[in-house]
Biopython code that builds the backbone (N, CA, C, O; Angstrom):
import numpy as np
from Bio.PDB.StructureBuilder import StructureBuilder

atoms = [
    (1, "MET", "N", (0.852, -1.279, 0.010)),
    (1, "MET", "CA", (0.130, 0.057, 0.092)),
    (1, "MET", "C", (0.980, 1.247, -0.111)),
    (1, "MET", "O", (2.058, 1.372, 0.470)),
    (2, "THR", "N", (0.611, 1.927, -0.747)),
    (2, "THR", "CA", (1.215, 2.957, -0.861)),
    (2, "THR", "C", (0.869, 4.437, 0.243)),
    (2, "THR", "O", (-0.258, 4.516, 0.731)),
    (3, "ASP", "N", (1.726, 5.335, 0.499)),
    (3, "ASP", "CA", (0.966, 6.706, 1.589)),
    (3, "ASP", "C", (0.541, 7.155, 0.576)),
    (3, "ASP", "O", (-0.181, 7.925, 1.210)),
    (4, "ASP", "N", (0.256, 7.455, -0.686)),
    (4, "ASP", "CA", (-0.368, 8.192, -1.785)),
    (4, "ASP", "C", (-1.857, 7.494, -1.375)),
    (4, "ASP", "O", (-2.665, 8.004, -0.598)),
    (5, "ARG", "N", (-1.995, 6.439, -1.955)),
    (5, "ARG", "CA", (-2.821, 5.617, -1.866)),
    (5, "ARG", "C", (-4.364, 6.069, -0.626)),
    (5, "ARG", "O", (-5.518, 6.412, -0.884)),
    (6, "ILE", "N", (-3.454, 5.794, 1.039)),
    (6, "ILE", "CA", (-3.625, 5.427, 2.139)),
    (6, "ILE", "C", (-4.130, 7.510, 2.458)),
    (6, "ILE", "O", (-4.991, 7.939, 3.226)),
    (7, "GLU", "N", (-3.331, 8.195, 1.668)),
    (7, "GLU", "CA", (-3.759, 9.747, 2.147)),
    (7, "GLU", "C", (-5.577, 10.349, 1.353)),
    (7, "GLU", "O", (-6.502, 11.139, 1.543)),
    (8, "GLN", "N", (-5.039, 9.140, 0.319)),
    (8, "GLN", "CA", (-6.386, 10.006, -1.168)),
    (8, "GLN", "C", (-7.705, 9.505, -0.379)),
    (8, "GLN", "O", (-8.744, 10.164, -0.369)),
    (9, "ARG", "N", (-7.503, 7.916, 0.469)),
    (9, "ARG", "CA", (-8.685, 7.361, 0.998)),
    (9, "ARG", "C", (-8.987, 7.884, 2.929)),
    (9, "ARG", "O", (-9.945, 7.773, 3.694)),
    (10, "ALA", "N", (-8.011, 8.281, 3.009)),
    (10, "ALA", "CA", (-8.554, 9.337, 4.228)),
    (10, "ALA", "C", (-9.196, 10.457, 3.657)),
    (10, "ALA", "O", (-10.118, 10.900, 4.343)),
    (11, "ALA", "N", (-8.959, 11.063, 2.548)),
    (11, "ALA", "CA", (-9.310, 12.553, 2.796)),
    (11, "ALA", "C", (-10.764, 12.457, 2.141)),
    (11, "ALA", "O", (-11.490, 13.435, 1.958)),
    (12, "GLU", "N", (-11.138, 10.921, 1.762)),
    (12, "GLU", "CA", (-12.663, 10.795, 1.652)),
    (12, "GLU", "C", (-13.407, 9.499, 1.920)),
    (12, "GLU", "O", (-14.084, 8.653, 1.336)),
    (13, "LEU", "N", (-12.924, 9.796, 3.103)),
    (13, "LEU", "CA", (-13.793, 8.759, 3.947)),
    (13, "LEU", "C", (-15.462, 9.291, 3.998)),
    (13, "LEU", "O", (-15.921, 10.407, 4.238)),
    (14, "LEU", "N", (-16.221, 7.836, 3.626)),
    (14, "LEU", "CA", (-17.572, 8.391, 3.068)),
    (14, "LEU", "C", (-17.925, 8.753, 5.427)),
    (14, "LEU", "O", (-17.242, 8.381, 6.381)),
    (15, "PRO", "N", (-19.379, 9.665, 5.374)),
    (15, "PRO", "CA", (-20.113, 9.634, 5.986)),
    (15, "PRO", "C", (-20.227, 8.365, 7.246)),
    (15, "PRO", "O", (-19.916, 8.528, 8.426)),
    (16, "GLU", "N", (-20.584, 7.510, 6.829)),
    (16, "GLU", "CA", (-20.710, 6.740, 7.933)),
    (16, "GLU", "C", (-19.626, 5.583, 8.858)),
    (16, "GLU", "O", (-19.748, 4.865, 9.851)),
    (17, "GLU", "N", (-17.992, 6.081, 7.349)),
    (17, "GLU", "CA", (-17.184, 5.769, 7.847)),
    (17, "GLU", "C", (-16.302, 6.299, 8.998)),
    (17, "GLU", "O", (-15.524, 5.782, 9.800)),
    (18, "GLN", "N", (-16.928, 8.050, 8.641)),
    (18, "GLN", "CA", (-16.472, 8.797, 9.786)),
    (18, "GLN", "C", (-17.333, 8.619, 11.561)),
    (18, "GLN", "O", (-17.079, 8.759, 12.758)),
    (19, "ALA", "N", (-18.356, 8.258, 10.705)),
    (19, "ALA", "CA", (-19.364, 8.182, 12.552)),
    (19, "ALA", "C", (-19.338, 6.842, 13.108)),
    (19, "ALA", "O", (-20.254, 6.494, 13.853)),
    (20, "ALA", "N", (-17.720, 5.502, 12.630)),
    (20, "ALA", "CA", (-17.917, 4.330, 12.854)),
    (20, "ALA", "C", (-16.467, 4.935, 14.127)),
    (20, "ALA", "O", (-15.799, 4.192, 14.847)),
    (21, "GLY", "N", (-16.402, 5.912, 14.060)),
    (21, "GLY", "CA", (-15.305, 6.414, 15.470)),
    (21, "GLY", "C", (-14.566, 6.029, 15.185)),
    (21, "GLY", "O", (-14.388, 5.230, 16.104)),
    (22, "GLY", "N", (-13.438, 5.811, 14.233)),
    (22, "GLY", "CA", (-12.068, 6.023, 13.490)),
    (22, "GLY", "C", (-11.332, 6.839, 13.300)),
    (22, "GLY", "O", (-10.101, 6.853, 13.323)),
    (23, "SER", "N", (-12.571, 8.092, 12.960)),
    (23, "SER", "CA", (-12.107, 9.519, 12.218)),
    (23, "SER", "C", (-10.859, 9.943, 13.159)),
    (23, "SER", "O", (-9.791, 10.171, 12.590)),
    (24, "ALA", "N", (-10.928, 10.054, 14.463)),
    (24, "ALA", "CA", (-9.827, 10.874, 14.993)),
    (24, "ALA", "C", (-8.665, 10.674, 14.094)),
    (24, "ALA", "O", (-8.096, 11.721, 13.786)),
    (25, "ASP", "N", (-8.113, 9.439, 13.537)),
    (25, "ASP", "CA", (-7.159, 9.324, 12.869)),
    (25, "ASP", "C", (-7.520, 8.442, 11.852)),
    (25, "ASP", "O", (-7.541, 7.211, 11.858)),
    (26, "PRO", "N", (-7.933, 9.614, 10.568)),
    (26, "PRO", "CA", (-7.987, 8.848, 9.848)),
    (26, "PRO", "C", (-7.423, 7.939, 8.544)),
    (26, "PRO", "O", (-7.872, 7.268, 7.614)),
    (27, "GLN", "N", (-6.004, 8.420, 9.164)),
    (27, "GLN", "CA", (-4.735, 7.691, 7.970)),
    (27, "GLN", "C", (-5.064, 6.130, 8.610)),
    (27, "GLN", "O", (-5.044, 5.148, 7.866)),
    (28, "ALA", "N", (-5.332, 6.029, 9.897)),
    (28, "ALA", "CA", (-5.186, 4.891, 10.116)),
    (28, "ALA", "C", (-5.953, 3.695, 10.334)),
    (28, "ALA", "O", (-5.736, 2.543, 10.706)),
    (29, "GLN", "N", (-7.756, 4.981, 9.653)),
    (29, "GLN", "CA", (-8.668, 4.234, 9.667)),
    (29, "GLN", "C", (-8.670, 3.846, 8.055)),
    (29, "GLN", "O", (-8.787, 2.656, 7.764)),
    (30, "ALA", "N", (-8.548, 4.780, 7.064)),
    (30, "ALA", "CA", (-7.896, 4.557, 5.649)),
    (30, "ALA", "C", (-7.052, 3.362, 5.595)),
    (30, "ALA", "O", (-7.609, 2.474, 4.949)),
    (31, "GLU", "N", (-6.015, 3.062, 6.002)),
    (31, "GLU", "CA", (-5.129, 1.955, 5.720)),
    (31, "GLU", "C", (-5.794, 0.720, 6.233)),
    (31, "GLU", "O", (-5.570, -0.305, 5.589)),
    (32, "ALA", "N", (-6.484, 0.644, 7.160)),
    (32, "ALA", "CA", (-7.654, -0.508, 7.937)),
    (32, "ALA", "C", (-8.579, -1.139, 6.799)),
    (32, "ALA", "O", (-8.701, -2.272, 6.334)),
    (33, "ILE", "N", (-9.253, 0.257, 6.526)),
    (33, "ILE", "CA", (-10.293, -0.306, 4.818)),
    (33, "ILE", "C", (-9.643, -0.931, 3.955)),
    (33, "ILE", "O", (-9.903, -2.076, 3.583)),
    (34, "LEU", "N", (-8.419, 0.008, 3.417)),
    (34, "LEU", "CA", (-8.204, -0.446, 2.457)),
    (34, "LEU", "C", (-6.959, -2.074, 2.556)),
    (34, "LEU", "O", (-6.735, -2.868, 1.642)),
    (35, "ALA", "N", (-6.641, -2.082, 3.339)),
    (35, "ALA", "CA", (-6.147, -3.587, 3.849)),
    (35, "ALA", "C", (-7.069, -4.579, 3.847)),
    (35, "ALA", "O", (-6.707, -5.673, 3.413)),
    (36, "GLU", "N", (-8.452, -4.409, 4.329)),
    (36, "GLU", "CA", (-9.772, -5.257, 4.432)),
    (36, "GLU", "C", (-10.178, -5.372, 3.107)),
    (36, "GLU", "O", (-10.873, -6.358, 2.863)),
    (37, "SER", "N", (-9.782, -4.195, 1.673)),
    (37, "SER", "CA", (-10.727, -4.215, 0.449)),
    (37, "SER", "C", (-9.489, -5.805, -0.110)),
    (37, "SER", "O", (-9.568, -7.001, -0.390)),
    (38, "ASP", "N", (-8.516, -4.746, 0.014)),
    (38, "ASP", "CA", (-6.738, -5.669, -0.757)),
    (38, "ASP", "C", (-7.086, -7.836, -0.440)),
    (38, "ASP", "O", (-6.994, -8.888, -1.073)),
    (39, "GLU", "N", (-7.451, -7.391, 0.807)),
    (39, "GLU", "CA", (-7.756, -8.870, 1.301)),
    (39, "GLU", "C", (-8.834, -9.778, 0.210)),
    (39, "GLU", "O", (-8.534, -10.690, -0.560)),
    (40, "ARG", "N", (-10.356, -9.061, 0.513)),
    (40, "ARG", "CA", (-11.710, -9.411, 0.057)),
    (40, "ARG", "C", (-11.142, -9.868, -1.799)),
    (40, "ARG", "O", (-11.452, -10.935, -2.330)),
    (41, "GLU", "N", (-10.244, -8.705, -2.526)),
    (41, "GLU", "CA", (-9.819, -8.721, -3.628)),
    (41, "GLU", "C", (-9.283, -9.890, -3.461)),
    (41, "GLU", "O", (-9.854, -10.896, -3.882)),
    (42, "ALA", "N", (-8.201, -9.941, -2.874)),
    (42, "ALA", "CA", (-7.515, -11.104, -3.437)),
    (42, "ALA", "C", (-8.117, -12.943, -2.862)),
    (42, "ALA", "O", (-7.695, -14.025, -3.272)),
    (43, "ASP", "N", (-8.946, -12.732, -2.065)),
    (43, "ASP", "CA", (-9.403, -14.048, -1.354)),
    (43, "ASP", "C", (-11.225, -13.629, -1.432)),
    (43, "ASP", "O", (-11.725, -13.092, -0.444)),
    (44, "PRO", "N", (-11.930, -13.873, -2.437)),
    (44, "PRO", "CA", (-13.415, -13.496, -2.359)),
    (44, "PRO", "C", (-13.889, -14.192, -1.649)),
    (44, "PRO", "O", (-15.078, -13.947, -1.441)),
    (45, "GLY", "N", (-13.316, -15.345, -0.932)),
    (45, "GLY", "CA", (-14.186, -15.721, 0.447)),
    (45, "GLY", "C", (-13.561, -15.575, 1.473)),
    (45, "GLY", "O", (-13.547, -16.570, 2.198)),
    (46, "ALA", "N", (-12.772, -14.289, 1.991)),
    (46, "ALA", "CA", (-12.171, -13.878, 3.218)),
    (46, "ALA", "C", (-13.290, -13.085, 4.027)),
    (46, "ALA", "O", (-13.304, -12.723, 5.203)),
    (47, "ALA", "N", (-14.131, -12.950, 3.105)),
    (47, "ALA", "CA", (-15.558, -12.533, 4.225)),
    (47, "ALA", "C", (-16.517, -13.398, 4.203)),
    (47, "ALA", "O", (-16.471, -14.206, 3.276)),
    (48, "PRO", "N", (-17.414, -13.484, 4.972)),
    (48, "PRO", "CA", (-18.161, -15.081, 5.305)),
    (48, "PRO", "C", (-18.732, -14.979, 4.679)),
    (48, "PRO", "O", (-18.900, -15.771, 3.752)),
    (49, "ASP", "N", (-19.773, -13.187, 4.995)),
    (49, "ASP", "CA", (-21.422, -12.796, 3.732)),
    (49, "ASP", "C", (-21.018, -12.691, 2.944)),
    (49, "ASP", "O", (-22.043, -12.708, 2.263)),
    (50, "SER", "N", (-20.045, -12.534, 2.066)),
    (50, "SER", "CA", (-19.650, -11.958, 0.993)),
    (50, "SER", "C", (-19.875, -12.209, -0.462)),
    (50, "SER", "O", (-20.738, -13.055, -0.697)),
    (51, "PHE", "N", (-19.574, -11.927, -0.990)),
    (51, "PHE", "CA", (-19.419, -12.844, -2.487)),
    (51, "PHE", "C", (-18.927, -11.899, -3.938)),
    (51, "PHE", "O", (-19.594, -11.022, -4.487)),
    (52, "LEU", "N", (-18.089, -12.205, -4.176)),
    (52, "LEU", "CA", (-17.682, -11.629, -5.727)),
    (52, "LEU", "C", (-18.286, -12.638, -6.537)),
    (52, "LEU", "O", (-18.018, -13.837, -6.462)),
    (53, "GLU", "N", (-19.090, -12.125, -7.294)),
    (53, "GLU", "CA", (-18.987, -12.633, -8.751)),
    (53, "GLU", "C", (-18.393, -12.053, -10.107)),
    (53, "GLU", "O", (-18.322, -10.827, -10.189)),
    (54, "ARG", "N", (-17.986, -12.784, -11.118)),
    (54, "ARG", "CA", (-16.917, -12.077, -11.547)),
    (54, "ARG", "C", (-17.080, -12.431, -13.582)),
    (54, "ARG", "O", (-16.029, -12.840, -14.077)),
    (55, "ARG", "N", (-17.631, -12.358, -14.034)),
    (55, "ARG", "CA", (-18.467, -12.373, -15.444)),
    (55, "ARG", "C", (-18.123, -11.016, -16.527)),
    (55, "ARG", "O", (-18.145, -9.794, -16.386)),
    (56, "ARG", "N", (-17.811, -11.923, -17.630)),
    (56, "ARG", "CA", (-17.446, -11.356, -18.693)),
    (56, "ARG", "C", (-18.984, -10.691, -19.039)),
    (56, "ARG", "O", (-20.132, -10.848, -18.622)),
    (57, "SER", "N", (-18.373, -9.948, -19.941)),
    (57, "SER", "CA", (-19.346, -9.022, -20.673)),
    (57, "SER", "C", (-20.698, -9.917, -21.523)),
    (57, "SER", "O", (-21.869, -9.543, -21.588)),
    (58, "ASP", "N", (-20.303, -10.750, -21.915)),
    (58, "ASP", "CA", (-20.814, -11.591, -22.776)),
    (58, "ASP", "C", (-21.265, -12.393, -22.179)),
    (58, "ASP", "O", (-21.733, -13.302, -22.865)),
    (59, "GLN", "N", (-21.419, -12.575, -20.432)),
    (59, "GLN", "CA", (-22.584, -13.351, -19.827)),
    (59, "GLN", "C", (-23.304, -12.923, -19.129)),
    (59, "GLN", "O", (-23.946, -13.502, -18.253)),
    (60, "THR", "N", (-23.299, -11.578, -19.487)),
    (60, "THR", "CA", (-24.787, -10.692, -18.761)),
    (60, "THR", "C", (-25.997, -10.932, -19.730)),
    (60, "THR", "O", (-26.058, -11.272, -20.911)),
    (61, "VAL", "N", (-26.894, -10.640, -18.819)),
    (61, "VAL", "CA", (-28.344, -10.775, -19.446)),
    (61, "VAL", "C", (-28.405, -9.368, -20.583)),
    (61, "VAL", "O", (-27.976, -8.216, -20.632)),
    (62, "GLU", "N", (-29.032, -10.085, -21.216)),
    (62, "GLU", "CA", (-29.657, -8.915, -22.097)),
    (62, "GLU", "C", (-30.646, -8.547, -22.319)),
    (62, "GLU", "O", (-31.687, -9.194, -22.207)),
    (63, "THR", "N", (-30.529, -7.363, -22.704)),
    (63, "THR", "CA", (-32.187, -6.226, -22.263)),
    (63, "THR", "C", (-32.868, -6.521, -23.519)),
    (63, "THR", "O", (-32.343, -6.924, -24.557)),
    (64, "THR", "N", (-34.099, -6.274, -23.301)),
    (64, "THR", "CA", (-35.236, -6.360, -24.322)),
    (64, "THR", "C", (-35.699, -4.310, -24.386)),
    (64, "THR", "O", (-36.022, -3.430, -23.588)),
    (65, "ARG", "N", (-35.427, -4.466, -25.950)),
    (65, "ARG", "CA", (-35.933, -2.930, -25.970)),
    (65, "ARG", "C", (-37.505, -2.375, -26.671)),
    (65, "ARG", "O", (-37.808, -1.182, -26.640)),
]
sb = StructureBuilder()
sb.init_structure("model")
sb.init_model(0)
sb.init_chain("A")
sb.init_seg("    ")
for serial, (resi, resn, name, xyz) in enumerate(atoms, 1):
    if name == "N":
        sb.init_residue(resn, " ", resi, " ")
    sb.init_atom(name, np.array(xyz, "f"), 0.0, 1.0, " ", f" {name:<3s}", serial, name[0])
structure = sb.get_structure()
């Protein structure tokens, strides 16, 4: 993780993230958020209630017009 990435994420904390209580140290909160995000991206099964579905554009549902 780069310092620039952490600083940018810290500057863009969502209101619910700020309300969660870690905003006294936005850098540490952003670093934790990014670490969890990276872990979930690397291992979609890392979070017990999450599911990351990856499909190609040709596998999507066609819309009717």
